DODOZA-23209 format. One record per residue: z negated, y negated, x negated of N, C-alpha, C, O in turn; residue number from 1; residue in one letter. Coordinates in nm, 3 decimals, padded with zeros to 5 digits, always signed. Example, Ala and Ser with C-alpha at 12.3 -4.5 7.8 and 13.67 -1.06 7.14 Angstrom:
2
+---------+---------+---------+---------+---------+---------+---------+---------+---------+---------+---------+---------+-----+-----+
!    n_c3 !    n_c2 !    n_c1 !   ca_c3 !   ca_c2 !   ca_c1 !    c_c3 !    c_c2 !    c_c1 !    o_c3 !    o_c2 !    o_c1 !   n ! res !
+---------+---------+---------+---------+---------+---------+---------+---------+---------+---------+---------+---------+-----+-----+
! -00.780 ! +00.569 ! -01.319 ! -00.780 ! +00.450 ! -01.230 ! -00.780 ! +00.330 ! -01.320 ! -00.846 ! +00.332 ! -01.424 !   1 !   A !
! -00.708 ! +00.225 ! -01.285 ! -00.714 ! +00.106 ! -01.367 ! -00.787 ! -00.003 ! -01.290 ! -00.804 ! -00.114 ! -01.341 !   2 !   S !
+---------+---------+---------+---------+---------+---------+---------+---------+---------+---------+---------+---------+-----+-----+
REM end
This chain:
139
+---------+---------+---------+---------+---------+---------+---------+---------+---------+---------+---------+---------+-----+-----+
!    n_c3 !    n_c2 !    n_c1 !   ca_c3 !   ca_c2 !   ca_c1 !    c_c3 !    c_c2 !    c_c1 !    o_c3 !    o_c2 !    o_c1 !   n ! res !
+---------+---------+---------+---------+---------+---------+---------+---------+---------+---------+---------+---------+-----+-----+
! -03.890 ! -19.571 ! -16.124 ! -03.824 ! -19.603 ! -15.999 ! -03.886 ! -19.517 ! -15.889 ! -03.901 ! -19.395 ! -15.905 !   1 !   M !
! -03.921 ! -19.579 ! -15.782 ! -03.978 ! -19.505 ! -15.669 ! -03.872 ! -19.486 ! -15.563 ! -03.780 ! -19.567 ! -15.549 !   2 !   T !
! -03.886 ! -19.380 ! -15.490 ! -03.791 ! -19.353 ! -15.382 ! -03.866 ! -19.350 ! -15.250 ! -03.984 ! -19.317 ! -15.243 !   3 !   T !
! -03.793 ! -19.385 ! -15.146 ! -03.852 ! -19.387 ! -15.013 ! -03.821 ! -19.259 ! -14.935 ! -03.876 ! -19.236 ! -14.827 !   4 !   T !
! -03.736 ! -19.179 ! -14.991 ! -03.698 ! -19.057 ! -14.920 ! -03.582 ! -19.079 ! -14.824 ! -03.537 ! -18.985 ! -14.758 !   5 !   G !
! -03.532 ! -19.202 ! -14.817 ! -03.422 ! -19.233 ! -14.726 ! -03.289 ! -19.245 ! -14.799 ! -03.186 ! -19.275 ! -14.738 !   6 !   N !
! -03.290 ! -19.221 ! -14.930 ! -03.167 ! -19.233 ! -15.006 ! -03.074 ! -19.118 ! -14.970 ! -03.118 ! -19.006 ! -14.946 !   7 !   E !
! -02.944 ! -19.146 ! -14.968 ! -02.850 ! -19.037 ! -14.939 ! -02.848 ! -18.938 ! -15.054 ! -02.859 ! -18.975 ! -15.171 !   8 !   P !
! -02.835 ! -18.815 ! -15.021 ! -02.825 ! -18.711 ! -15.122 ! -02.679 ! -18.701 ! -15.161 ! -02.592 ! -18.679 ! -15.076 !   9 !   I !
! -02.652 ! -18.718 ! -15.288 ! -02.514 ! -18.711 ! -15.334 ! -02.493 ! -18.580 ! -15.408 ! -02.583 ! -18.527 ! -15.473 !  10 !   T !
! -02.375 ! -18.531 ! -15.396 ! -02.343 ! -18.404 ! -15.458 ! -02.193 ! -18.396 ! -15.478 ! -02.116 ! -18.461 ! -15.407 !  11 !   S !
! -02.153 ! -18.318 ! -15.574 ! -02.012 ! -18.296 ! -15.598 ! -01.958 ! -18.189 ! -15.503 ! -01.837 ! -18.179 ! -15.483 !  12 !   V !
! -02.045 ! -18.111 ! -15.446 ! -02.007 ! -18.000 ! -15.360 ! -01.913 ! -18.038 ! -15.244 ! -01.813 ! -17.970 ! -15.225 !  13 !   R !
! -01.942 ! -18.144 ! -15.167 ! -01.852 ! -18.173 ! -15.056 ! -01.707 ! -18.195 ! -15.100 ! -01.615 ! -18.151 ! -15.032 !  14 !   P !
! -01.687 ! -18.262 ! -15.214 ! -01.551 ! -18.284 ! -15.260 ! -01.484 ! -18.151 ! -15.294 ! -01.368 ! -18.130 ! -15.261 !  15 !   A !
! -01.558 ! -18.062 ! -15.359 ! -01.501 ! -17.931 ! -15.392 ! -01.477 ! -17.850 ! -15.265 ! -01.377 ! -17.779 ! -15.254 !  16 !   K !
! -01.568 ! -17.861 ! -15.171 ! -01.551 ! -17.790 ! -15.045 ! -01.431 ! -17.840 ! -14.968 ! -01.357 ! -17.762 ! -14.909 !  17 !   G !
! -01.411 ! -17.972 ! -14.969 ! -01.295 ! -18.029 ! -14.900 ! -01.166 ! -17.988 ! -14.969 ! -01.067 ! -17.957 ! -14.903 !  18 !   F !
! -01.167 ! -17.987 ! -15.103 ! -01.048 ! -17.945 ! -15.176 ! -01.014 ! -17.800 ! -15.143 ! -00.897 ! -17.767 ! -15.123 !  19 !   A !
! -01.115 ! -17.716 ! -15.138 ! -01.092 ! -17.576 ! -15.102 ! -01.038 ! -17.564 ! -14.960 ! -00.946 ! -17.487 ! -14.933 !  20 !   L !
! -01.095 ! -17.642 ! -14.869 ! -01.049 ! -17.641 ! -14.730 ! -00.902 ! -17.684 ! -14.722 ! -00.825 ! -17.626 ! -14.646 !  21 !   A !
! -00.864 ! -17.785 ! -14.800 ! -00.724 ! -17.830 ! -14.800 ! -00.632 ! -17.718 ! -14.848 ! -00.527 ! -17.694 ! -14.788 !  22 !   L !
! -00.672 ! -17.650 ! -14.955 ! -00.590 ! -17.539 ! -15.003 ! -00.576 ! -17.431 ! -14.897 ! -00.467 ! -17.376 ! -14.878 !  23 !   W !
! -00.684 ! -17.400 ! -14.830 ! -00.680 ! -17.296 ! -14.726 ! -00.591 ! -17.338 ! -14.609 ! -00.514 ! -17.258 ! -14.558 !  24 !   L !
! -00.603 ! -17.463 ! -14.568 ! -00.520 ! -17.513 ! -14.457 ! -00.373 ! -17.514 ! -14.499 ! -00.286 ! -17.476 ! -14.422 !  25 !   V !
! -00.346 ! -17.559 ! -14.621 ! -00.208 ! -17.559 ! -14.669 ! -00.153 ! -17.417 ! -14.674 ! -00.038 ! -17.394 ! -14.636 !  26 !   Q !
! -00.232 ! -17.323 ! -14.719 ! -00.188 ! -17.184 ! -14.722 ! -00.160 ! -17.130 ! -14.583 ! -00.061 ! -17.060 ! -14.561 !  27 !   G !
! -00.247 ! -17.164 ! -14.489 ! -00.227 ! -17.120 ! -14.351 ! -00.100 ! -17.180 ! -14.292 ! -00.022 ! -17.111 ! -14.227 !  28 !   A !
! -00.079 ! -17.310 ! -14.316 ! +00.043 ! -17.375 ! -14.265 ! +00.167 ! -17.314 ! -14.329 ! +00.268 ! -17.292 ! -14.262 !  29 !   L !
! +00.159 ! -17.286 ! -14.459 ! +00.271 ! -17.221 ! -14.528 ! +00.305 ! -17.089 ! -14.460 ! +00.421 ! -17.062 ! -14.428 !  30 !   F !
! +00.204 ! -17.006 ! -14.439 ! +00.228 ! -16.875 ! -14.378 ! +00.281 ! -16.888 ! -14.235 ! +00.374 ! -16.816 ! -14.197 !  31 !   L !
! +00.223 ! -16.977 ! -14.158 ! +00.265 ! -16.993 ! -14.018 ! +00.407 ! -17.047 ! -14.007 ! +00.489 ! -16.991 ! -13.934 !  32 !   L !
! +00.436 ! -17.155 ! -14.079 ! +00.568 ! -17.217 ! -14.066 ! +00.678 ! -17.131 ! -14.129 ! +00.784 ! -17.113 ! -14.069 !  33 !   F !
! +00.655 ! -17.079 ! -14.249 ! +00.760 ! -16.996 ! -14.310 ! +00.777 ! -16.864 ! -14.235 ! +00.888 ! -16.815 ! -14.220 !  34 !   T !
! +00.667 ! -16.808 ! -14.188 ! +00.678 ! -16.685 ! -14.109 ! +00.756 ! -16.706 ! -13.982 ! +00.841 ! -16.624 ! -13.946 !  35 !   G !
! +00.728 ! -16.815 ! -13.914 ! +00.801 ! -16.846 ! -13.790 ! +00.948 ! -16.873 ! -13.819 ! +01.035 ! -16.827 ! -13.746 !  36 !   T !
! +00.974 ! -16.947 ! -13.926 ! +01.113 ! -16.977 ! -13.962 ! +01.192 ! -16.851 ! -13.995 ! +01.305 ! -16.834 ! -13.949 !  37 !   G !
! +01.132 ! -16.763 ! -14.074 ! +01.200 ! -16.638 ! -14.108 ! +01.220 ! -16.551 ! -13.984 ! +01.324 ! -16.488 ! -13.968 !  38 !   M !
! +01.119 ! -16.548 ! -13.899 ! +01.128 ! -16.470 ! -13.776 ! +01.245 ! -16.518 ! -13.690 ! +01.322 ! -16.438 ! -13.638 !  39 !   W !
! +01.258 ! -16.651 ! -13.676 ! +01.368 ! -16.706 ! -13.595 ! +01.503 ! -16.678 ! -13.659 ! +01.601 ! -16.654 ! -13.588 !  40 !   K !
! +01.510 ! -16.680 ! -13.791 ! +01.637 ! -16.657 ! -13.859 ! +01.679 ! -16.510 ! -13.861 ! +01.797 ! -16.479 ! -13.851 !  41 !   L !
! +01.583 ! -16.421 ! -13.872 ! +01.615 ! -16.280 ! -13.893 ! +01.614 ! -16.194 ! -13.767 ! +01.665 ! -16.083 ! -13.768 !  42 !   L !
! +01.556 ! -16.244 ! -13.659 ! +01.549 ! -16.168 ! -13.535 ! +01.670 ! -16.203 ! -13.448 ! +01.700 ! -16.320 ! -13.430 !  43 !   T !
! +01.740 ! -16.103 ! -13.396 ! +01.853 ! -16.133 ! -13.306 ! +01.808 ! -16.220 ! -13.188 ! +01.697 ! -16.205 ! -13.137 !  44 !   P !
! +01.895 ! -16.310 ! -13.148 ! +01.860 ! -16.404 ! -13.041 ! +01.819 ! -16.331 ! -12.914 ! +01.728 ! -16.375 ! -12.844 !  45 !   I !
! +01.885 ! -16.221 ! -12.882 ! +01.848 ! -16.148 ! -12.760 ! +01.705 ! -16.096 ! -12.768 ! +01.633 ! -16.096 ! -12.668 !  46 !   S !
! +01.664 ! -16.052 ! -12.885 ! +01.525 ! -16.005 ! -12.902 ! +01.427 ! -16.122 ! -12.896 ! +01.319 ! -16.111 ! -12.838 !  47 !   D !
! +01.466 ! -16.235 ! -12.958 ! +01.381 ! -16.354 ! -12.951 ! +01.364 ! -16.400 ! -12.807 ! +01.254 ! -16.436 ! -12.764 !  48 !   L !
! +01.475 ! -16.398 ! -12.731 ! +01.472 ! -16.445 ! -12.592 ! +01.379 ! -16.359 ! -12.506 ! +01.324 ! -16.408 ! -12.408 !  49 !   A !
! +01.363 ! -16.234 ! -12.543 ! +01.271 ! -16.148 ! -12.469 ! +01.125 ! -16.189 ! -12.493 ! +01.039 ! -16.168 ! -12.408 !  50 !   A !
! +01.100 ! -16.248 ! -12.610 ! +00.963 ! -16.289 ! -12.645 ! +00.935 ! -16.436 ! -12.614 ! +00.828 ! -16.471 ! -12.565 !  51 !   M !
! +01.034 ! -16.519 ! -12.644 ! +01.021 ! -16.663 ! -12.615 ! +01.146 ! -16.704 ! -12.536 ! +01.252 ! -16.723 ! -12.595 !  52 !   I !
! +01.134 ! -16.718 ! -12.406 ! +01.250 ! -16.739 ! -12.319 ! +01.341 ! -16.855 ! -12.360 ! +01.463 ! -16.846 ! -12.344 !  53 !   P !
! +01.284 ! -16.963 ! -12.412 ! +01.367 ! -17.078 ! -12.445 ! +01.471 ! -17.045 ! -12.552 ! +01.574 ! -17.112 ! -12.560 !  54 !   W !
! +01.446 ! -16.943 ! -12.635 ! +01.539 ! -16.908 ! -12.743 ! +01.675 ! -16.864 ! -12.688 ! +01.777 ! -16.884 ! -12.753 !  55 !   A !
! +01.676 ! -16.805 ! -12.569 ! +01.801 ! -16.764 ! -12.508 ! +01.867 ! -16.872 ! -12.425 ! +01.979 ! -16.855 ! -12.377 !  56 !   G !
! +01.797 ! -16.984 ! -12.408 ! +01.847 ! -17.092 ! -12.323 ! +01.896 ! -17.212 ! -12.401 ! +01.947 ! -17.308 ! -12.342 !  57 !   E !
! +01.881 ! -17.210 ! -12.532 ! +01.929 ! -17.320 ! -12.615 ! +02.044 ! -17.268 ! -12.701 ! +02.064 ! -17.148 ! -12.712 !  58 !   V !
! +02.116 ! -17.360 ! -12.761 ! +02.227 ! -17.318 ! -12.846 ! +02.173 ! -17.251 ! -12.973 ! +02.064 ! -17.283 ! -13.019 !  59 !   S !
! +02.251 ! -17.159 ! -13.028 ! +02.208 ! -17.097 ! -13.154 ! +02.185 ! -17.200 ! -13.264 ! +02.096 ! -17.185 ! -13.347 !  60 !   P !
! +02.267 ! -17.306 ! -13.265 ! +02.250 ! -17.411 ! -13.367 ! +02.112 ! -17.476 ! -13.356 ! +02.047 ! -17.502 ! -13.457 !  61 !   A !
! +02.068 ! -17.501 ! -13.233 ! +01.935 ! -17.561 ! -13.212 ! +01.826 ! -17.465 ! -13.260 ! +01.732 ! -17.506 ! -13.328 !  62 !   F !
! +01.840 ! -17.339 ! -13.225 ! +01.741 ! -17.239 ! -13.265 ! +01.734 ! -17.228 ! -13.417 ! +01.625 ! -17.227 ! -13.475 !  63 !   L !
! +01.850 ! -17.220 ! -13.482 ! +01.851 ! -17.207 ! -13.628 ! +01.805 ! -17.336 ! -13.696 ! +01.745 ! -17.330 ! -13.804 !  64 !   Y !
! +01.831 ! -17.450 ! -13.635 ! +01.781 ! -17.576 ! -13.691 ! +01.629 ! -17.578 ! -13.689 ! +01.566 ! -17.621 ! -13.786 !  65 !   A !
! +01.569 ! -17.531 ! -13.580 ! +01.422 ! -17.527 ! -13.576 ! +01.369 ! -17.430 ! -13.682 ! +01.264 ! -17.454 ! -13.741 !  66 !   T !
! +01.442 ! -17.322 ! -13.706 ! +01.400 ! -17.226 ! -13.809 ! +01.404 ! -17.290 ! -13.947 ! +01.313 ! -17.271 ! -14.027 !  67 !   A !
! +01.509 ! -17.365 ! -13.974 ! +01.521 ! -17.432 ! -14.105 ! +01.412 ! -17.537 ! -14.121 ! +01.355 ! -17.550 ! -14.229 !  68 !   V !
! +01.384 ! -17.612 ! -14.014 ! +01.275 ! -17.711 ! -14.021 ! +01.141 ! -17.643 ! -14.045 ! +01.058 ! -17.692 ! -14.122 !  69 !   F !
! +01.119 ! -17.530 ! -13.979 ! +00.996 ! -17.453 ! -14.001 ! +00.984 ! -17.411 ! -14.147 ! +00.879 ! -17.428 ! -14.210 !  70 !   D !
! +01.092 ! -17.356 ! -14.201 ! +01.091 ! -17.311 ! -14.340 ! +01.068 ! -17.427 ! -14.437 ! +00.986 ! -17.418 ! -14.528 !  71 !   L !
! +01.141 ! -17.535 ! -14.416 ! +01.127 ! -17.651 ! -14.505 ! +00.985 ! -17.707 ! -14.500 ! +00.928 ! -17.741 ! -14.603 !  72 !   A !
! +00.930 ! -17.717 ! -14.381 ! +00.794 ! -17.768 ! -14.368 ! +00.692 ! -17.677 ! -14.432 ! +00.602 ! -17.723 ! -14.502 !  73 !   G !
! +00.706 ! -17.547 ! -14.409 ! +00.612 ! -17.451 ! -14.466 ! +00.614 ! -17.450 ! -14.617 ! +00.509 ! -17.451 ! -14.682 !  74 !   G !
! +00.734 ! -17.447 ! -14.674 ! +00.746 ! -17.448 ! -14.820 ! +00.701 ! -17.583 ! -14.875 ! +00.631 ! -17.589 ! -14.976 !  75 !   V !
! +00.741 ! -17.690 ! -14.809 ! +00.709 ! -17.824 ! -14.857 ! +00.562 ! -17.860 ! -14.851 ! +00.515 ! -17.943 ! -14.929 !  76 !   G !
! +00.490 ! -17.799 ! -14.760 ! +00.348 ! -17.832 ! -14.746 ! +00.264 ! -17.768 ! -14.857 ! +00.152 ! -17.811 ! -14.882 !  77 !   V !
! +00.317 ! -17.666 ! -14.923 ! +00.238 ! -17.596 ! -15.026 ! +00.300 ! -17.602 ! -15.166 ! +00.229 ! -17.632 ! -15.262 !  78 !   L !
! +00.428 ! -17.575 ! -15.178 ! +00.491 ! -17.560 ! -15.309 ! +00.473 ! -17.680 ! -15.402 ! +00.441 ! -17.660 ! -15.519 !  79 !   L !
! +00.493 ! -17.804 ! -15.356 ! +00.475 ! -17.917 ! -15.449 ! +00.333 ! -17.927 ! -15.504 ! +00.313 ! -17.967 ! -15.619 !  80 !   P !
! +00.235 ! -17.890 ! -15.424 ! +00.097 ! -17.896 ! -15.470 ! +00.068 ! -17.783 ! -15.568 ! +00.000 ! -17.804 ! -15.669 !  81 !   T !
! +00.118 ! -17.665 ! -15.539 ! +00.095 ! -17.550 ! -15.627 ! +00.160 ! -17.571 ! -15.763 ! +00.099 ! -17.544 ! -15.867 !  82 !   V !
! +00.283 ! -17.619 ! -15.763 ! +00.356 ! -17.636 ! -15.889 ! +00.321 ! -17.767 ! -15.960 ! +00.351 ! -17.784 ! -16.078 !  83 !   T !
! +00.258 ! -17.858 ! -15.887 ! +00.225 ! -17.992 ! -15.939 ! +00.351 ! -18.069 ! -15.977 ! +00.346 ! -18.161 ! -16.059 !  84 !   R !
! +00.462 ! -18.033 ! -15.916 ! +00.587 ! -18.107 ! -15.933 ! +00.604 ! -18.191 ! -15.808 ! +00.626 ! -18.138 ! -15.698 !  85 !   I !
! +00.596 ! -18.321 ! -15.824 ! +00.604 ! -18.416 ! -15.713 ! +00.509 ! -18.376 ! -15.600 ! +00.554 ! -18.356 ! -15.487 !  86 !   K !
! +00.380 ! -18.363 ! -15.627 ! +00.286 ! -18.315 ! -15.526 ! +00.274 ! -18.405 ! -15.404 ! +00.228 ! -18.361 ! -15.298 !  87 !   P !
! +00.315 ! -18.531 ! -15.417 ! +00.311 ! -18.619 ! -15.299 ! +00.410 ! -18.576 ! -15.191 ! +00.399 ! -18.619 ! -15.076 !  88 !   N !
! +00.506 ! -18.491 ! -15.228 ! +00.599 ! -18.440 ! -15.126 ! +00.527 ! -18.355 ! -15.023 ! +00.573 ! -18.342 ! -14.910 !  89 !   L !
! +00.414 ! -18.297 ! -15.061 ! +00.336 ! -18.218 ! -14.965 ! +00.287 ! -18.305 ! -14.850 ! +00.277 ! -18.260 ! -14.737 !  90 !   A !
! +00.256 ! -18.431 ! -14.881 ! +00.213 ! -18.525 ! -14.776 ! +00.328 ! -18.548 ! -14.678 ! +00.309 ! -18.544 ! -14.557 !  91 !   V !
! +00.447 ! -18.572 ! -14.733 ! +00.564 ! -18.594 ! -14.646 ! +00.596 ! -18.469 ! -14.565 ! +00.632 ! -18.478 ! -14.447 !  92 !   L !
! +00.584 ! -18.353 ! -14.626 ! +00.610 ! -18.228 ! -14.553 ! +00.508 ! -18.208 ! -14.442 ! +00.543 ! -18.163 ! -14.333 !  93 !   A !
! +00.383 ! -18.241 ! -14.469 ! +00.279 ! -18.227 ! -14.366 ! +00.307 ! -18.322 ! -14.249 ! +00.287 ! -18.286 ! -14.133 !  94 !   A !
! +00.352 ! -18.443 ! -14.281 ! +00.389 ! -18.538 ! -14.175 ! +00.507 ! -18.482 ! -14.096 ! +00.511 ! -18.492 ! -13.973 !  95 !   I !
! +00.603 ! -18.422 ! -14.166 ! +00.717 ! -18.360 ! -14.099 ! +00.676 ! -18.244 ! -14.011 ! +00.729 ! -18.227 ! -13.901 !  96 !   G !
! +00.581 ! -18.164 ! -14.057 ! +00.530 ! -18.052 ! -13.975 ! +00.463 ! -18.104 ! -13.849 ! +00.481 ! -18.049 ! -13.740 !  97 !   C !
! +00.386 ! -18.211 ! -13.864 ! +00.320 ! -18.270 ! -13.747 ! +00.425 ! -18.324 ! -13.649 ! +00.414 ! -18.304 ! -13.528 !  98 !   A !
! +00.527 ! -18.392 ! -13.703 ! +00.633 ! -18.447 ! -13.618 ! +00.709 ! -18.335 ! -13.546 ! +00.742 ! -18.347 ! -13.428 !  99 !   A !
! +00.736 ! -18.227 ! -13.618 ! +00.805 ! -18.112 ! -13.557 ! +00.724 ! -18.056 ! -13.441 ! +00.780 ! -18.021 ! -13.337 ! 100 !   L !
! +00.594 ! -18.046 ! -13.458 ! +00.509 ! -17.993 ! -13.352 ! +00.498 ! -18.089 ! -13.234 ! +00.488 ! -18.045 ! -13.119 ! 101 !   Q !
! +00.498 ! -18.218 ! -13.261 ! +00.500 ! -18.316 ! -13.150 ! +00.628 ! -18.298 ! -13.070 ! +00.626 ! -18.301 ! -12.947 ! 102 !   V !
! +00.740 ! -18.280 ! -13.140 ! +00.867 ! -18.255 ! -13.070 ! +00.860 ! -18.124 ! -12.990 ! +00.913 ! -18.117 ! -12.879 ! 103 !   C !
! +00.797 ! -18.022 ! -13.046 ! +00.782 ! -17.895 ! -12.974 ! +00.697 ! -17.913 ! -12.849 ! +00.726 ! -17.854 ! -12.744 ! 104 !   A !
! +00.592 ! -17.993 ! -12.859 ! +00.507 ! -18.020 ! -12.743 ! +00.587 ! -18.089 ! -12.634 ! +00.580 ! -18.051 ! -12.517 ! 105 !   I !
! +00.663 ! -18.191 ! -12.672 ! +00.746 ! -18.263 ! -12.574 ! +00.848 ! -18.168 ! -12.512 ! +00.869 ! -18.170 ! -12.391 ! 106 !   V !
! +00.909 ! -18.084 ! -12.594 ! +01.007 ! -17.987 ! -12.545 ! +00.944 ! -17.894 ! -12.442 ! +00.999 ! -17.874 ! -12.334 ! 107 !   F !
! +00.828 ! -17.838 ! -12.475 ! +00.763 ! -17.745 ! -12.382 ! +00.717 ! -17.817 ! -12.255 ! +00.730 ! -17.762 ! -12.145 ! 108 !   H !
! +00.663 ! -17.936 ! -12.268 ! +00.620 ! -18.010 ! -12.149 ! +00.739 ! -18.043 ! -12.059 ! +00.727 ! -18.039 ! -11.936 ! 109 !   L !
! +00.854 ! -18.075 ! -12.119 ! +00.973 ! -18.107 ! -12.039 ! +01.024 ! -17.985 ! -11.963 ! +01.095 ! -17.999 ! -11.863 ! 110 !   S !
! +00.988 ! -17.867 ! -12.008 ! +01.029 ! -17.743 ! -11.942 ! +00.920 ! -17.689 ! -11.851 ! +00.934 ! -17.580 ! -11.795 ! 111 !   R !
! +00.812 ! -17.764 ! -11.835 ! +00.703 ! -17.719 ! -11.751 ! +00.621 ! -17.607 ! -11.814 ! +00.560 ! -17.527 ! -11.743 ! 112 !   G !
! +00.619 ! -17.603 ! -11.946 ! +00.548 ! -17.497 ! -12.017 ! +00.424 ! -17.551 ! -12.088 ! +00.402 ! -17.524 ! -12.206 ! 113 !   E !
! +00.344 ! -17.626 ! -12.017 ! +00.224 ! -17.686 ! -12.077 ! +00.130 ! -17.580 ! -12.131 ! +00.058 ! -17.605 ! -12.228 ! 114 !   A !
! +00.129 ! -17.463 ! -12.071 ! +00.041 ! -17.356 ! -12.117 ! +00.079 ! -17.306 ! -12.257 ! -00.002 ! -17.241 ! -12.323 ! 115 !   A !
! +00.200 ! -17.338 ! -12.301 ! +00.246 ! -17.294 ! -12.434 ! +00.213 ! -17.392 ! -12.545 ! +00.247 ! -17.367 ! -12.661 ! 116 !   N !
! +00.147 ! -17.503 ! -12.514 ! +00.130 ! -17.609 ! -12.614 ! -00.002 ! -17.611 ! -12.692 ! -00.006 ! -17.679 ! -12.795 ! 117 !   T !
! -00.108 ! -17.544 ! -12.652 ! -00.233 ! -17.560 ! -12.728 ! -00.221 ! -17.529 ! -12.877 ! -00.277 ! -17.602 ! -12.959 ! 118 !   P !
! -00.148 ! -17.425 ! -12.913 ! -00.135 ! -17.393 ! -13.055 ! -00.057 ! -17.501 ! -13.129 ! -00.084 ! -17.528 ! -13.246 ! 119 !   F !
! +00.039 ! -17.564 ! -13.059 ! +00.112 ! -17.675 ! -13.121 ! +00.018 ! -17.790 ! -13.155 ! +00.031 ! -17.853 ! -13.260 ! 120 !   N !
! -00.077 ! -17.817 ! -13.065 ! -00.176 ! -17.922 ! -13.091 ! -00.262 ! -17.887 ! -13.213 ! -00.296 ! -17.975 ! -13.292 ! 121 !   F !
! -00.296 ! -17.761 ! -13.228 ! -00.373 ! -17.717 ! -13.345 ! -00.292 ! -17.739 ! -13.472 ! -00.345 ! -17.786 ! -13.573 ! 122 !   V !
! -00.164 ! -17.705 ! -13.468 ! -00.079 ! -17.725 ! -13.585 ! -00.061 ! -17.872 ! -13.618 ! -00.055 ! -17.909 ! -13.735 ! 123 !   L !
! -00.053 ! -17.957 ! -13.516 ! -00.048 ! -18.102 ! -13.541 ! -00.174 ! -18.145 ! -13.615 ! -00.167 ! -18.215 ! -13.715 ! 124 !   V !
! -00.289 ! -18.102 ! -13.565 ! -00.416 ! -18.142 ! -13.626 ! -00.426 ! -18.093 ! -13.770 ! -00.465 ! -18.169 ! -13.859 ! 125 !   A !
! -00.390 ! -17.968 ! -13.796 ! -00.396 ! -17.915 ! -13.932 ! -00.299 ! -17.989 ! -14.025 ! -00.332 ! -18.015 ! -14.140 ! 126 !   L !
! -00.181 ! -18.020 ! -13.975 ! -00.083 ! -18.093 ! -14.055 ! -00.132 ! -18.233 ! -14.088 ! -00.114 ! -18.282 ! -14.200 ! 127 !   S !
! -00.194 ! -18.298 ! -13.992 ! -00.249 ! -18.433 ! -14.015 ! -00.363 ! -18.427 ! -14.117 ! -00.375 ! -18.516 ! -14.201 ! 128 !   V !
! -00.445 ! -18.324 ! -14.111 ! -00.553 ! -18.308 ! -14.209 ! -00.496 ! -18.297 ! -14.350 ! -00.547 ! -18.360 ! -14.442 ! 129 !   V !
! -00.391 ! -18.219 ! -14.367 ! -00.329 ! -18.205 ! -14.499 ! -00.267 ! -18.337 ! -14.543 ! -00.285 ! -18.378 ! -14.658 ! 130 !   V !
! -00.195 ! -18.403 ! -14.454 ! -00.134 ! -18.532 ! -14.491 ! -00.241 ! -18.633 ! -14.532 ! -00.224 ! -18.704 ! -14.631 ! 131 !   A !
! -00.348 ! -18.638 ! -14.457 ! -00.457 ! -18.732 ! -14.488 ! -00.530 ! -18.689 ! -14.615 ! -00.561 ! -18.773 ! -14.700 ! 132 !   W !
! -00.558 ! -18.562 ! -14.628 ! -00.636 ! -18.514 ! -14.742 ! -00.562 ! -18.520 ! -14.874 ! -00.625 ! -18.538 ! -14.979 ! 133 !   G !
! -00.431 ! -18.506 ! -14.873 ! -00.353 ! -18.507 ! -14.996 ! -00.298 ! -18.645 ! -15.033 ! -00.243 ! -18.663 ! -15.141 ! 134 !   R !
! -00.313 ! -18.741 ! -14.945 ! -00.263 ! -18.874 ! -14.978 ! -00.347 ! -18.932 ! -15.092 ! -00.470 ! -18.928 ! -15.087 ! 135 !   R !
! -00.282 ! -18.984 ! -15.193 ! -00.352 ! -19.049 ! -15.302 ! -00.422 ! -18.955 ! -15.398 ! -00.450 ! -18.994 ! -15.511 ! 136 !   G !
! -00.452 ! -18.834 ! -15.358 ! -00.514 ! -18.735 ! -15.447 ! -00.448 ! -18.599 ! -15.421 ! -00.510 ! -18.509 ! -15.364 ! 137 !   R !
! -00.324 ! -18.586 ! -15.464 ! -00.245 ! -18.471 ! -15.425 ! -00.296 ! -18.336 ! -15.475 ! -00.274 ! -18.235 ! -15.408 ! 138 !   P !
! -00.363 ! -18.330 ! -15.589 ! -00.406 ! -18.199 ! -15.639 ! -00.552 ! -18.206 ! -15.678 ! -00.608 ! -18.106 ! -15.723 ! 139 !   V !
+---------+---------+---------+---------+---------+---------+---------+---------+---------+---------+---------+---------+-----+-----+
REM end
């Protein structure tokens, strides 16, 4: 068989590299979302309000609800894949994380805080990558 030199080079490496990247992104999302959730739950509202003004302007129930959503998303984006128990739940959690960040973007824009949204856009993108990457091939 002769080759023209135009054949695509195939390798197993990209798949392994992508799998590693997914694990790293999932780990980062886990740390970011669970860390934020715990921070919101364990820090007194007055201290939070000094750092993030909206925390003092919303009801405590709203603040704690966002903390619970952060925790659920962070745990859900990693734990099912790590334990291999219902790993497709990580896809749903990643979609939930993306949806939560879209809501955060809308919330900040409605308050005239567009400067606070770039990191939310990054989290949306990372969450979408995990949802897309884990669909159909969860582990």
